[in-house]
LOMAR-65931 format. One record per residue: residue number from 1; x, y, z of N, C-alpha, C in turn. Coordinates in Angstrom, 3 decimals. Example, Ala and Ser with C-alpha at 12.3 -4.5 7.8 and 13.67 -1.06 7.14 Angstrom:
<1,<13.190,-5.690,7.800>,<12.300,-4.500,7.800>,<13.200,-3.300,7.800>>
<2,<12.850,-2.250,7.080>,<13.670,-1.060,7.140>,<12.900,0.030,7.870>>
REM end
This chain:
<1,<12.930,-18.934,-2.144>,<13.177,-17.583,-1.677>,<12.651,-17.467,-0.260>>
<2,<13.360,-17.894,0.716>,<12.794,-17.845,2.092>,<13.158,-16.610,2.759>>
<3,<12.557,-15.429,2.769>,<12.879,-14.288,3.270>,<12.875,-14.228,4.916>>
<4,<11.853,-15.243,5.411>,<11.879,-15.332,6.771>,<13.100,-15.685,7.482>>
<5,<14.016,-16.579,6.720>,<15.264,-16.944,7.295>,<16.493,-15.965,7.027>>
<6,<16.347,-15.475,5.759>,<17.563,-14.811,5.205>,<17.713,-13.427,5.815>>
<7,<16.637,-12.772,6.444>,<16.804,-11.486,6.933>,<16.225,-11.459,8.390>>
<8,<16.693,-10.300,9.113>,<16.186,-10.008,10.354>,<14.926,-9.236,10.102>>
<9,<13.731,-9.752,10.182>,<12.445,-9.051,10.081>,<11.572,-9.421,11.190>>
<10,<10.985,-8.473,11.717>,<10.171,-8.747,13.046>,<8.915,-9.365,12.576>>
<11,<8.791,-10.572,13.047>,<7.646,-11.427,12.736>,<6.850,-11.659,14.051>>
<12,<5.602,-11.567,14.230>,<4.858,-12.022,15.316>,<4.245,-13.458,14.969>>
<13,<4.881,-14.413,15.251>,<4.457,-15.803,14.881>,<3.344,-16.388,15.832>>
<14,<2.431,-17.163,15.258>,<1.332,-17.699,16.112>,<1.785,-18.909,16.758>>
<15,<1.066,-19.211,17.893>,<1.311,-20.489,18.372>,<0.296,-21.505,18.263>>
<16,<0.576,-22.837,18.851>,<-0.412,-23.825,18.474>,<-1.765,-23.703,18.880>>
<17,<-1.884,-22.800,19.877>,<-3.352,-22.450,20.265>,<-3.971,-21.400,19.491>>
<18,<-3.297,-20.783,18.693>,<-4.056,-19.797,17.853>,<-4.235,-20.242,16.554>>
<19,<-5.636,-20.723,16.419>,<-6.010,-21.160,14.943>,<-7.159,-20.400,14.527>>
<20,<-7.424,-20.270,13.428>,<-8.584,-19.596,12.842>,<-8.529,-18.173,13.052>>
<21,<-7.254,-17.550,13.028>,<-7.085,-16.061,13.181>,<-7.925,-15.298,12.138>>
<22,<-8.796,-14.439,12.708>,<-9.582,-13.735,11.570>,<-8.568,-12.810,10.815>>
<23,<-8.935,-12.590,9.511>,<-8.284,-11.844,8.527>,<-8.658,-10.388,8.695>>
<24,<-7.552,-9.491,8.714>,<-7.839,-8.228,8.877>,<-7.747,-7.555,7.347>>
<25,<-8.749,-6.875,6.887>,<-8.775,-6.260,5.570>,<-7.660,-5.046,5.591>>
<26,<-6.903,-5.023,4.547>,<-5.854,-4.057,4.429>,<-5.649,-3.609,3.073>>
<27,<-4.959,-2.486,2.690>,<-4.701,-2.079,1.504>,<-3.256,-1.388,1.365>>
<28,<-2.659,-1.759,0.381>,<-1.353,-1.199,0.035>,<-1.344,-0.537,-1.345>>
<29,<-0.322,0.572,-1.464>,<-0.256,1.117,-2.738>,<1.227,1.163,-3.227>>
<30,<1.362,0.781,-4.552>,<2.633,1.004,-5.027>,<2.718,2.367,-5.746>>
<31,<3.429,3.449,-5.280>,<3.618,4.570,-5.893>,<4.625,4.454,-6.899>>
<32,<4.350,4.994,-8.122>,<5.305,4.848,-9.113>,<5.446,6.330,-9.854>>
<33,<6.639,6.393,-10.372>,<6.960,7.617,-11.295>,<7.974,7.233,-12.340>>
<34,<7.898,8.064,-13.285>,<8.833,7.939,-14.485>,<10.032,8.700,-14.159>>
<35,<11.286,8.042,-14.351>,<12.512,8.668,-13.995>,<13.728,8.088,-14.918>>
<36,<14.284,8.954,-15.654>,<15.395,8.510,-16.560>,<14.919,7.371,-17.434>>
<37,<13.760,7.401,-18.074>,<13.371,6.381,-19.047>,<13.141,5.026,-18.484>>
<38,<12.806,5.171,-17.167>,<12.394,3.785,-16.452>,<11.326,4.127,-15.349>>
<39,<10.770,3.108,-14.660>,<9.858,3.278,-13.649>,<10.541,3.067,-12.426>>
<40,<10.168,3.941,-11.260>,<10.702,3.962,-9.845>,<9.367,3.671,-9.110>>
<41,<9.653,2.972,-7.978>,<8.552,2.926,-7.113>,<9.145,3.244,-5.591>>
<42,<8.116,3.897,-4.822>,<8.556,4.394,-3.522>,<8.570,3.387,-2.479>>
<43,<9.501,3.322,-1.680>,<9.518,2.150,-0.625>,<9.968,2.740,0.548>>
<44,<9.408,2.125,1.717>,<9.594,2.515,3.134>,<10.179,1.447,3.989>>
<45,<11.113,1.647,4.796>,<11.666,0.760,5.730>,<10.916,0.802,7.021>>
<46,<10.212,-0.275,7.337>,<9.455,-0.189,8.762>,<10.243,-0.150,9.973>>
<47,<9.841,0.510,10.975>,<10.533,0.704,12.174>,<10.559,-0.849,12.835>>
<48,<11.703,-1.321,13.605>,<11.873,-2.624,13.871>,<10.821,-2.907,14.882>>
<49,<10.117,-1.982,15.697>,<9.182,-2.417,16.700>,<7.823,-2.886,16.075>>
<50,<7.727,-2.458,14.835>,<6.444,-2.662,14.140>,<6.322,-4.168,13.612>>
<51,<5.145,-4.529,13.344>,<4.933,-5.867,12.512>,<5.659,-5.784,11.260>>
<52,<6.548,-6.832,10.806>,<7.374,-6.717,9.706>,<8.317,-5.849,9.777>>
<53,<8.716,-5.266,11.087>,<9.865,-4.446,11.199>,<11.150,-4.759,10.633>>
<54,<11.793,-3.903,9.940>,<13.103,-4.102,9.319>,<12.893,-4.436,7.901>>
<55,<11.721,-4.630,7.423>,<11.562,-4.771,5.985>,<11.172,-3.594,5.202>>
<56,<11.608,-3.603,3.947>,<11.172,-2.410,3.030>,<9.962,-3.008,2.420>>
<57,<8.819,-1.892,2.583>,<7.517,-2.147,2.017>,<6.992,-1.031,1.281>>
<58,<5.770,-1.092,0.880>,<4.984,0.066,0.184>,<4.151,0.497,1.196>>
<59,<3.655,1.786,0.944>,<2.783,2.555,1.824>,<1.485,1.584,2.116>>
<60,<0.943,1.466,3.212>,<-0.300,0.642,3.519>,<-0.609,0.455,4.846>>
<61,<-1.800,-0.290,5.019>,<-2.321,-0.522,6.341>,<-3.583,-1.134,6.328>>
<62,<-4.207,-1.226,7.576>,<-5.447,-1.935,7.745>,<-6.673,-0.918,7.256>>
<63,<-7.715,-1.555,6.904>,<-8.877,-0.796,6.539>,<-9.622,-0.379,7.835>>
<64,<-9.853,0.826,8.011>,<-10.598,1.391,9.181>,<-12.045,1.461,8.972>>
<65,<-12.779,1.568,10.148>,<-14.210,1.781,9.953>,<-14.669,3.179,9.322>>
<66,<-13.691,4.061,9.498>,<-13.898,5.501,8.978>,<-13.689,5.437,7.435>>
<67,<-13.236,4.248,6.729>,<-13.023,4.238,5.385>,<-14.407,3.903,4.587>>
<68,<-15.394,3.492,5.566>,<-16.655,3.198,4.989>,<-17.535,4.308,5.009>>
<69,<-17.313,5.198,3.970>,<-17.944,6.520,3.859>,<-19.487,6.489,3.278>>
<70,<-20.322,6.903,4.063>,<-21.757,6.752,3.668>,<-22.086,7.555,2.327>>
<71,<-21.727,8.805,2.279>,<-21.934,9.687,1.092>,<-20.700,9.644,0.257>>
<72,<-20.362,8.424,-0.154>,<-19.065,8.227,-0.874>,<-18.979,8.839,-2.074>>
<73,<-20.016,9.185,-2.883>,<-20.084,9.798,-4.265>,<-19.545,11.205,-3.942>>
<74,<-19.668,11.877,-2.908>,<-19.054,13.150,-2.807>,<-17.589,13.147,-2.847>>
<75,<-16.984,12.142,-2.288>,<-15.633,12.086,-2.363>,<-15.012,11.206,-3.428>>
<76,<-15.776,10.286,-4.051>,<-15.160,9.506,-4.992>,<-16.267,9.460,-6.252>>
<77,<-16.361,10.782,-6.864>,<-17.344,10.882,-8.005>,<-17.111,9.996,-9.233>>
<78,<-15.883,9.471,-9.479>,<-15.771,8.740,-10.846>,<-15.567,7.304,-10.492>>
<79,<-15.636,6.744,-9.407>,<-15.525,5.376,-9.017>,<-16.459,5.061,-8.019>>
<80,<-17.675,4.289,-8.321>,<-18.705,3.858,-7.197>,<-18.310,2.555,-6.716>>
<81,<-19.075,2.353,-5.545>,<-18.808,0.968,-5.032>,<-19.149,-0.347,-5.762>>
<82,<-20.107,-0.077,-6.597>,<-20.455,-1.304,-7.422>,<-19.317,-1.567,-8.354>>
<83,<-18.721,-0.699,-9.093>,<-17.480,-1.035,-9.915>,<-16.328,-1.375,-9.082>>
<84,<-16.039,-0.811,-7.984>,<-14.829,-1.120,-7.155>,<-15.017,-2.502,-6.780>>
<85,<-16.276,-2.837,-6.128>,<-16.406,-4.155,-5.710>,<-16.347,-5.413,-6.860>>
<86,<-16.810,-5.002,-8.178>,<-16.682,-5.792,-9.178>,<-15.157,-6.020,-9.580>>
<87,<-14.359,-5.118,-9.444>,<-12.881,-5.108,-9.867>,<-12.221,-6.128,-8.785>>
<88,<-12.771,-6.121,-7.548>,<-12.042,-7.052,-6.322>,<-12.821,-8.411,-6.528>>
<89,<-13.809,-8.538,-7.123>,<-14.231,-9.779,-7.218>,<-15.278,-10.202,-5.969>>
<90,<-15.965,-9.033,-5.321>,<-16.685,-9.215,-4.260>,<-18.061,-8.484,-4.429>>
<91,<-19.167,-8.748,-3.536>,<-20.532,-8.309,-3.905>,<-20.538,-6.778,-3.617>>
<92,<-19.943,-6.373,-2.535>,<-20.064,-4.947,-2.135>,<-19.004,-4.646,-1.152>>
<93,<-18.836,-3.350,-1.020>,<-17.980,-2.669,-0.018>,<-16.483,-2.683,-0.483>>
<94,<-16.407,-2.818,-1.820>,<-14.952,-2.760,-2.380>,<-14.294,-1.355,-2.233>>
<95,<-15.149,-0.382,-2.299>,<-14.414,0.988,-2.437>,<-13.814,1.322,-1.200>>
<96,<-13.978,0.676,-0.017>,<-13.428,1.173,1.193>,<-11.895,0.701,1.077>>
<97,<-11.455,-0.191,0.246>,<-10.141,-0.499,-0.051>,<-9.371,0.703,-0.698>>
<98,<-10.042,1.346,-1.659>,<-9.492,2.371,-2.390>,<-9.208,3.438,-1.409>>
<99,<-10.118,3.862,-0.550>,<-10.227,4.926,0.521>,<-9.067,4.710,1.380>>
<100,<-9.058,3.495,1.901>,<-7.987,3.046,2.821>,<-6.558,3.212,2.228>>
<101,<-6.350,2.831,0.927>,<-5.148,2.975,0.092>,<-4.842,4.340,0.127>>
<102,<-5.722,5.286,-0.110>,<-5.505,6.779,-0.178>,<-4.996,7.443,1.173>>
<103,<-5.841,7.026,2.033>,<-5.630,7.481,3.448>,<-4.161,7.139,4.077>>
<104,<-3.931,5.701,3.860>,<-2.593,5.181,4.357>,<-1.325,5.708,3.659>>
<105,<-1.716,5.982,2.437>,<-0.747,6.572,1.422>,<-0.164,7.876,2.091>>
<106,<-1.167,8.773,2.378>,<-0.962,10.079,2.991>,<-0.263,10.028,4.253>>
<107,<-0.830,9.123,5.100>,<-0.153,8.915,6.419>,<1.189,8.670,6.288>>
<108,<1.635,7.536,5.406>,<2.942,6.966,5.527>,<3.866,7.560,4.540>>
<109,<3.435,8.391,3.675>,<4.417,8.895,2.508>,<4.205,10.388,2.478>>
<110,<3.168,10.900,2.969>,<2.871,12.340,2.763>,<2.346,12.664,1.338>>
<111,<2.058,11.691,0.469>,<1.431,11.829,-0.850>,<-0.124,11.758,-0.666>>
<112,<-0.639,12.938,-1.163>,<-2.281,13.091,-1.278>,<-2.777,12.764,-2.527>>
<113,<-3.495,11.605,-2.773>,<-3.914,11.256,-4.047>,<-5.252,11.883,-4.124>>
<114,<-5.422,13.302,-4.575>,<-6.616,13.872,-4.520>,<-6.586,14.999,-5.455>>
<115,<-7.787,15.565,-6.017>,<-8.007,16.370,-6.873>,<-8.790,17.752,-6.476>>
<116,<-8.693,18.819,-6.976>,<-9.573,19.994,-6.633>,<-9.954,20.557,-7.989>>
<117,<-11.368,20.471,-8.257>,<-11.853,20.943,-9.613>,<-11.030,20.400,-10.805>>
<118,<-10.906,18.973,-10.718>,<-10.210,18.271,-11.792>,<-8.778,18.556,-11.842>>
<119,<-8.048,19.284,-10.929>,<-6.698,19.638,-11.123>,<-6.018,18.847,-9.890>>
<120,<-4.960,18.098,-10.312>,<-4.101,17.419,-9.329>,<-3.496,18.163,-8.333>>
<121,<-3.597,17.508,-7.177>,<-2.894,18.323,-5.978>,<-1.252,18.118,-6.273>>
<122,<-0.453,19.211,-6.288>,<0.782,19.035,-6.661>,<1.686,19.815,-5.436>>
<123,<3.031,19.698,-5.866>,<4.028,20.340,-4.921>,<3.803,21.832,-5.080>>
<124,<3.681,22.470,-3.764>,<3.506,23.840,-3.825>,<1.991,24.304,-3.796>>
<125,<1.087,23.296,-3.955>,<-0.307,23.582,-3.918>,<-0.828,24.262,-2.568>>
<126,<-0.388,23.672,-1.517>,<-0.576,24.213,-0.306>,<0.470,25.076,0.125>>
<127,<0.167,26.386,0.326>,<1.090,27.387,0.625>,<0.873,27.918,2.120>>
<128,<1.952,28.386,2.679>,<1.729,29.113,4.190>,<1.079,28.421,5.107>>
<129,<0.193,29.024,5.768>,<-0.674,28.412,6.812>,<-1.443,27.151,6.145>>
<130,<-1.817,27.216,4.956>,<-2.479,25.908,4.522>,<-1.510,24.593,4.691>>
<131,<-0.236,24.816,4.318>,<0.625,23.704,4.469>,<0.708,23.273,5.882>>
<132,<0.781,24.017,6.801>,<0.904,23.936,8.239>,<-0.420,23.130,8.637>>
<133,<-1.498,23.544,8.160>,<-2.774,22.835,8.532>,<-2.786,21.453,8.060>>
<134,<-2.293,21.230,6.932>,<-2.060,19.815,6.269>,<-1.209,18.941,7.160>>
<135,<0.018,19.475,7.419>,<0.887,18.835,8.385>,<0.231,18.487,9.785>>
<136,<-0.612,19.442,10.359>,<-1.106,19.041,11.450>,<-2.184,17.891,11.473>>
<137,<-2.970,17.963,10.363>,<-3.768,16.830,10.068>,<-3.113,15.442,9.885>>
<138,<-1.968,15.487,9.292>,<-1.173,14.241,9.142>,<-0.677,13.744,10.485>>
<139,<-0.328,14.800,11.368>,<0.244,14.445,12.675>,<-0.971,13.654,13.404>>
<140,<-2.190,14.220,13.397>,<-3.235,13.696,14.058>,<-3.660,12.356,13.587>>
<141,<-3.537,12.153,12.285>,<-3.714,10.772,11.900>,<-2.665,9.693,12.219>>
<142,<-1.557,10.146,12.435>,<-0.487,9.245,12.922>,<-0.677,8.956,14.328>>
<143,<-1.426,9.770,14.963>,<-1.744,9.693,16.376>,<-3.094,8.797,16.487>>
<144,<-3.615,8.412,15.447>,<-4.783,7.454,15.541>,<-6.075,8.292,15.565>>
<145,<-6.070,9.568,15.258>,<-7.355,10.345,15.188>,<-7.976,10.293,13.732>>
<146,<-9.274,10.152,13.619>,<-10.151,10.080,12.450>,<-10.388,11.354,12.001>>
<147,<-9.464,11.946,11.096>,<-9.608,13.267,10.741>,<-9.256,13.456,9.162>>
<148,<-9.285,12.262,8.582>,<-8.794,12.211,7.059>,<-9.876,12.871,6.174>>
<149,<-11.166,12.724,6.467>,<-12.248,13.329,5.812>,<-12.387,14.840,6.035>>
<150,<-12.075,15.208,7.265>,<-12.017,16.656,7.698>,<-10.954,17.416,6.777>>
<151,<-9.734,16.746,6.484>,<-8.870,17.486,5.644>,<-9.343,17.585,4.420>>
<152,<-9.936,16.368,3.743>,<-10.658,16.475,2.324>,<-11.686,17.583,2.196>>
<153,<-12.465,17.681,3.174>,<-13.557,18.722,3.189>,<-13.040,20.041,3.342>>
<154,<-12.007,20.285,4.220>,<-11.310,21.618,4.499>,<-10.856,22.233,3.280>>
<155,<-10.439,21.331,2.333>,<-9.894,22.096,1.097>,<-10.683,21.651,-0.149>>
<156,<-11.978,21.178,0.064>,<-12.950,20.734,-0.974>,<-12.328,19.900,-2.039>>
<157,<-11.692,18.756,-1.558>,<-11.232,17.876,-2.425>,<-12.031,16.646,-2.868>>
<158,<-11.671,15.920,-3.829>,<-12.138,14.679,-4.129>,<-11.026,13.780,-4.283>>
<159,<-11.271,12.470,-3.949>,<-10.058,11.307,-3.928>,<-10.044,10.694,-5.330>>
<160,<-8.715,10.678,-5.678>,<-8.403,10.171,-7.161>,<-8.591,8.619,-7.119>>
<161,<-9.615,8.151,-6.637>,<-9.919,6.665,-6.680>,<-9.977,6.100,-8.140>>
<162,<-10.349,6.748,-9.154>,<-10.409,6.362,-10.556>,<-8.926,6.148,-11.247>>
<163,<-7.929,6.708,-10.534>,<-6.702,6.622,-11.066>,<-5.805,5.577,-10.286>>
<164,<-6.457,4.762,-9.653>,<-5.642,3.556,-8.986>,<-6.157,2.332,-9.384>>
<165,<-5.262,1.642,-9.707>,<-5.530,0.163,-10.299>,<-5.131,-0.858,-9.285>>
<166,<-6.050,-1.956,-9.237>,<-5.891,-3.016,-8.456>,<-5.138,-4.039,-9.108>>
<167,<-4.036,-4.663,-8.444>,<-3.059,-5.511,-9.146>,<-2.872,-6.681,-8.519>>
<168,<-3.002,-6.889,-7.115>,<-2.985,-8.405,-6.506>,<-3.639,-8.469,-5.114>>
<169,<-3.850,-9.711,-4.646>,<-4.348,-9.941,-3.312>,<-3.536,-10.996,-2.610>>
<170,<-3.060,-10.715,-1.439>,<-2.233,-11.332,-0.679>,<-2.873,-11.765,0.657>>
<171,<-2.891,-12.951,1.032>,<-3.359,-13.251,2.478>,<-2.197,-13.768,3.284>>
<172,<-1.951,-13.138,4.559>,<-0.839,-13.633,5.445>,<-0.961,-14.935,5.850>>
<173,<0.245,-15.672,5.732>,<0.113,-17.094,6.054>,<-0.295,-17.334,7.515>>
<174,<-0.825,-18.553,7.714>,<-1.456,-18.971,9.031>,<-0.209,-18.950,10.209>>
<175,<0.976,-18.933,9.668>,<2.058,-18.996,10.663>,<2.252,-17.740,11.522>>
<176,<1.481,-16.656,10.869>,<1.691,-15.403,11.303>,<0.623,-15.154,12.580>>
<177,<0.964,-14.342,13.590>,<0.101,-13.917,14.652>,<-1.098,-13.113,14.091>>
<178,<-0.740,-12.080,13.435>,<-1.575,-10.958,12.889>,<-1.737,-11.457,11.347>>
<179,<-2.963,-11.666,10.999>,<-3.244,-12.028,9.604>,<-3.943,-10.974,8.814>>
<180,<-3.414,-10.739,7.593>,<-4.221,-9.659,6.735>,<-4.699,-10.178,5.352>>
<181,<-5.769,-9.617,5.076>,<-6.203,-9.809,3.706>,<-6.085,-8.621,2.953>>
<182,<-4.821,-8.582,2.226>,<-4.363,-7.218,1.685>,<-4.545,-7.107,0.207>>
<183,<-5.235,-6.060,-0.261>,<-5.261,-5.623,-1.637>,<-4.056,-4.772,-1.974>>
<184,<-3.515,-5.174,-3.162>,<-2.415,-4.206,-3.566>,<-2.875,-3.387,-4.744>>
<185,<-2.609,-2.215,-4.604>,<-2.812,-1.200,-5.765>,<-1.646,-0.628,-6.361>>
<186,<-1.822,0.209,-7.427>,<-0.773,0.936,-7.943>,<-1.266,2.252,-8.548>>
<187,<-0.412,3.349,-8.253>,<-0.811,4.572,-8.730>,<0.323,5.502,-9.047>>
<188,<0.079,6.539,-10.083>,<1.307,7.285,-10.295>,<1.335,8.337,-9.390>>
<189,<2.730,8.511,-8.900>,<2.850,9.738,-7.892>,<2.743,10.968,-8.595>>
<190,<1.686,11.845,-8.008>,<1.708,13.370,-8.470>,<3.143,13.892,-8.126>>
<191,<3.069,15.274,-8.576>,<4.264,16.131,-8.390>,<4.169,16.532,-6.868>>
<192,<4.495,15.570,-5.929>,<4.541,15.848,-4.648>,<5.791,15.317,-4.011>>
<193,<6.162,15.698,-2.769>,<7.339,15.109,-2.281>,<7.071,13.948,-1.275>>
<194,<7.470,12.870,-1.584>,<7.153,11.636,-0.829>,<8.265,11.484,0.112>>
<195,<7.961,10.984,1.463>,<8.901,10.804,2.399>,<8.201,9.836,3.518>>
<196,<9.059,9.319,4.405>,<8.514,8.315,5.470>,<8.136,9.303,6.705>>
<197,<7.241,8.642,7.354>,<6.581,9.482,8.467>,<7.370,9.649,9.791>>
<198,<8.641,8.678,9.875>,<9.627,8.749,11.040>,<9.044,8.126,12.216>>
<199,<7.873,7.346,12.208>,<7.316,6.686,13.255>,<7.327,5.203,12.867>>
<200,<6.299,4.798,11.851>,<6.313,3.425,11.459>,<7.407,3.350,10.467>>
<201,<7.553,4.248,9.642>,<8.614,4.191,8.612>,<9.777,5.133,8.983>>
<202,<11.041,4.448,8.903>,<12.336,5.144,9.421>,<13.203,5.629,8.344>>
<203,<13.014,4.966,7.062>,<13.802,5.399,5.814>,<12.857,5.329,4.710>>
<204,<13.179,5.861,3.644>,<12.541,5.756,2.318>,<13.361,6.112,1.305>>
<205,<12.968,5.353,0.052>,<13.909,5.474,-1.111>,<12.980,5.298,-2.362>>
<206,<13.295,5.911,-3.483>,<12.796,5.568,-4.741>,<13.758,4.580,-5.523>>
<207,<13.168,3.479,-6.004>,<14.034,2.516,-6.581>,<13.348,1.922,-7.770>>
<208,<14.310,1.666,-8.791>,<13.709,0.742,-9.821>,<13.338,-0.728,-9.332>>
<209,<12.289,-1.208,-9.704>,<12.033,-2.539,-9.197>,<13.100,-3.586,-9.407>>
<210,<13.758,-3.694,-10.474>,<14.815,-4.522,-10.648>,<16.048,-4.263,-9.645>>
<211,<16.194,-3.093,-9.507>,<17.368,-2.672,-8.460>,<16.977,-3.092,-7.003>>
<212,<15.740,-2.981,-6.649>,<15.191,-3.500,-5.413>,<15.452,-4.995,-5.318>>
<213,<15.086,-5.686,-6.382>,<15.232,-7.198,-6.244>,<16.668,-7.601,-6.296>>
<214,<17.337,-6.907,-6.967>,<18.902,-7.205,-6.987>,<19.608,-6.907,-5.595>>
<215,<19.028,-5.798,-5.058>,<19.698,-5.695,-3.581>,<19.091,-6.743,-2.456>>
<216,<18.030,-6.986,-2.792>,<17.228,-8.171,-1.917>,<18.168,-9.367,-2.010>>
<217,<18.428,-9.740,-3.202>,<19.088,-11.091,-3.610>,<20.659,-11.090,-3.094>>
<218,<21.148,-9.834,-3.011>,<22.526,-9.656,-2.617>,<22.507,-9.608,-1.053>>
<219,<21.492,-9.553,-0.315>,<21.513,-9.460,1.113>,<21.477,-8.180,1.670>>
<220,<21.127,-7.104,0.928>,<21.282,-5.687,1.546>,<19.795,-5.061,1.707>>
<221,<18.535,-5.844,1.434>,<17.363,-5.075,1.300>,<16.351,-6.029,1.773>>
<222,<16.066,-6.145,3.217>,<14.899,-7.066,3.628>,<13.690,-6.813,2.881>>
<223,<12.959,-7.815,2.486>,<11.748,-7.640,2.057>,<10.811,-8.961,2.243>>
<224,<9.596,-8.867,2.458>,<8.737,-10.148,2.629>,<8.147,-10.359,1.104>>
<225,<7.546,-11.723,1.016>,<7.179,-12.247,-0.168>,<6.071,-11.287,-1.049>>
<226,<5.189,-10.784,-0.390>,<4.212,-9.913,-1.086>,<4.880,-8.845,-1.853>>
<227,<5.988,-8.123,-1.109>,<6.620,-7.057,-1.631>,<7.404,-7.477,-2.916>>
<228,<8.168,-8.592,-2.679>,<8.983,-9.167,-3.769>,<8.101,-9.416,-5.003>>
<229,<7.078,-10.200,-4.792>,<6.182,-10.529,-5.999>,<5.623,-9.528,-6.743>>
<230,<5.293,-8.420,-5.951>,<4.653,-7.311,-6.662>,<5.655,-6.532,-7.352>>
<231,<6.974,-6.397,-6.936>,<8.015,-5.780,-7.605>,<8.190,-6.616,-8.932>>
<232,<8.119,-7.978,-8.859>,<8.381,-8.749,-10.086>,<7.304,-8.561,-10.980>>
<233,<5.980,-8.222,-10.560>,<5.009,-7.995,-11.367>,<5.130,-6.720,-12.206>>
<234,<5.959,-5.679,-11.859>,<5.958,-4.501,-12.553>,<7.387,-4.348,-13.038>>
<235,<8.481,-5.136,-12.861>,<9.758,-4.738,-13.037>,<10.220,-4.684,-14.538>>
<236,<9.504,-5.222,-15.454>,<9.647,-5.017,-16.985>,<9.111,-3.838,-17.658>>
<237,<8.379,-3.014,-16.976>,<7.724,-1.879,-17.594>,<8.618,-0.709,-17.533>>
<238,<8.607,0.135,-18.691>,<9.653,1.166,-18.817>,<8.932,2.557,-18.679>>
<239,<7.776,2.563,-18.497>,<7.064,3.943,-18.344>,<5.778,3.598,-17.479>>
<240,<5.228,4.616,-16.698>,<4.125,4.503,-15.981>,<2.778,4.385,-16.733>>
<241,<2.831,5.067,-17.863>,<1.545,5.162,-18.679>,<1.239,3.878,-19.098>>
<242,<2.188,3.067,-19.617>,<2.154,1.699,-20.248>,<1.701,0.635,-18.937>>
<243,<2.510,0.880,-17.798>,<2.236,0.128,-16.648>,<0.803,0.239,-16.213>>
<244,<0.316,1.332,-15.973>,<-0.917,1.442,-15.488>,<-1.989,1.097,-16.369>>
<245,<-1.735,1.349,-17.625>,<-2.779,0.796,-18.609>,<-2.946,-0.640,-18.556>>
<246,<-1.720,-1.441,-18.621>,<-1.735,-2.855,-18.416>,<-2.378,-3.364,-17.309>>
<247,<-2.158,-2.578,-16.082>,<-2.847,-3.197,-14.903>,<-4.432,-2.789,-14.976>>
<248,<-4.726,-1.737,-15.466>,<-6.161,-1.450,-15.519>,<-6.999,-2.287,-16.486>>
<249,<-6.273,-2.963,-17.436>,<-6.850,-3.863,-18.354>,<-7.032,-5.194,-17.920>>
<250,<-6.547,-5.678,-16.794>,<-6.539,-6.909,-16.273>,<-7.910,-7.320,-15.886>>
<251,<-8.233,-8.634,-16.227>,<-9.535,-9.208,-15.599>,<-9.414,-9.643,-14.297>>
<252,<-10.501,-9.793,-13.424>,<-10.404,-10.335,-12.083>,<-9.717,-11.744,-12.086>>
<253,<-9.856,-12.525,-13.147>,<-9.045,-13.825,-13.302>,<-7.578,-13.683,-13.398>>
<254,<-7.287,-12.536,-13.924>,<-5.735,-12.271,-14.007>,<-5.090,-11.815,-12.819>>
<255,<-5.815,-11.360,-11.889>,<-5.324,-10.716,-10.635>,<-4.739,-11.938,-9.647>>
<256,<-3.530,-11.874,-9.254>,<-2.904,-13.062,-8.347>,<-3.571,-12.929,-7.077>>
<257,<-4.080,-14.177,-6.465>,<-4.624,-14.178,-5.134>,<-3.691,-15.274,-4.535>>
<258,<-2.886,-14.897,-3.419>,<-1.873,-15.769,-2.922>,<-2.000,-15.943,-1.381>>
<259,<-1.839,-17.048,-0.886>,<-1.848,-17.283,0.693>,<-0.668,-18.354,0.830>>
<260,<0.597,-17.803,1.212>,<1.758,-18.695,1.191>,<1.444,-19.585,2.232>>
<261,<2.092,-20.803,2.270>,<2.086,-21.695,3.216>,<3.502,-22.025,3.788>>
<262,<3.568,-21.966,5.152>,<4.832,-22.170,5.937>,<4.697,-23.171,6.929>>
<263,<5.782,-23.798,7.219>,<5.937,-24.801,8.234>,<7.011,-24.409,9.131>>
<264,<7.144,-25.038,10.456>,<8.228,-24.737,11.272>,<9.097,-25.949,11.239>>
<265,<10.327,-25.690,10.761>,<11.290,-26.762,10.554>,<12.635,-26.276,11.553>>
<266,<13.026,-27.156,12.355>,<14.095,-27.116,13.420>,<13.949,-25.561,14.030>>
<267,<12.559,-25.280,14.351>,<12.303,-24.080,15.047>,<12.306,-22.720,14.213>>
<268,<12.378,-23.008,12.868>,<12.348,-21.752,12.120>,<11.276,-21.899,11.021>>
<269,<10.535,-20.791,10.486>,<9.555,-20.954,9.524>,<10.369,-21.243,8.113>>
<270,<9.784,-22.165,7.448>,<10.176,-22.613,6.151>,<9.092,-22.575,5.173>>
<271,<9.302,-21.901,4.007>,<8.265,-21.849,2.933>,<8.045,-23.245,2.315>>
<272,<6.662,-23.466,2.251>,<6.334,-24.833,1.647>,<5.733,-24.622,0.270>>
<273,<4.825,-23.618,0.074>,<4.321,-23.405,-1.146>,<3.669,-22.065,-1.193>>
<274,<3.341,-21.409,-2.375>,<2.507,-20.307,-2.401>,<1.891,-20.211,-3.655>>
REM end
């Protein structure tokens, strides 16, 4: 399955002088929902000018310094850094991936994985001027301004970190110019309207994982390997409750950690192993 060759996807490939590229920590979330007795996942098509442009992906992005929150218990009362780090198999700093996951999800899909006094933020929760305030915060975030926690404080919210399951770890192959160490998560989409941001994401769709995989195989749906393999990981589940319970029950030894290996053959990247 050599998606680099089969589809027109914008890859920034490294050159022979670029070795030992540092890995950029990143977080991606599979938003899932129940629909007609099956599971659907929210997917975004990236703008061609961006890295992996033209590919269908899940909401996500790099971990920012602003995700390292000092008074984290205020925002994540039900998941602490010790437990989050344990789930990722690292000594400390694990919770920043959950924070980045929620922030990127809001930036790229408009879905805010947050609670107010144990009540899930849902469609219509923000009304009138409040809705406009939320939209302004989102615009500022898309412009690169560090205002996510201001939004959370503004409406006295906490982040739904305890309801997000860690499912896989993918490392960008050395052939790429920009390399990421990406943790993939999964969360049930609350009753909110998901849509692409119109900047990095130019289209969006809810799809059954099997349908997305079939579209990929038929040549109609560009995807990169981590997206494909995470879809395969969830494709046989028929409801989100069973899916999330299964993912939450996994041991760290059950979590896939993958770094694909590519080589250049006849001037084109070719998958060697993963």
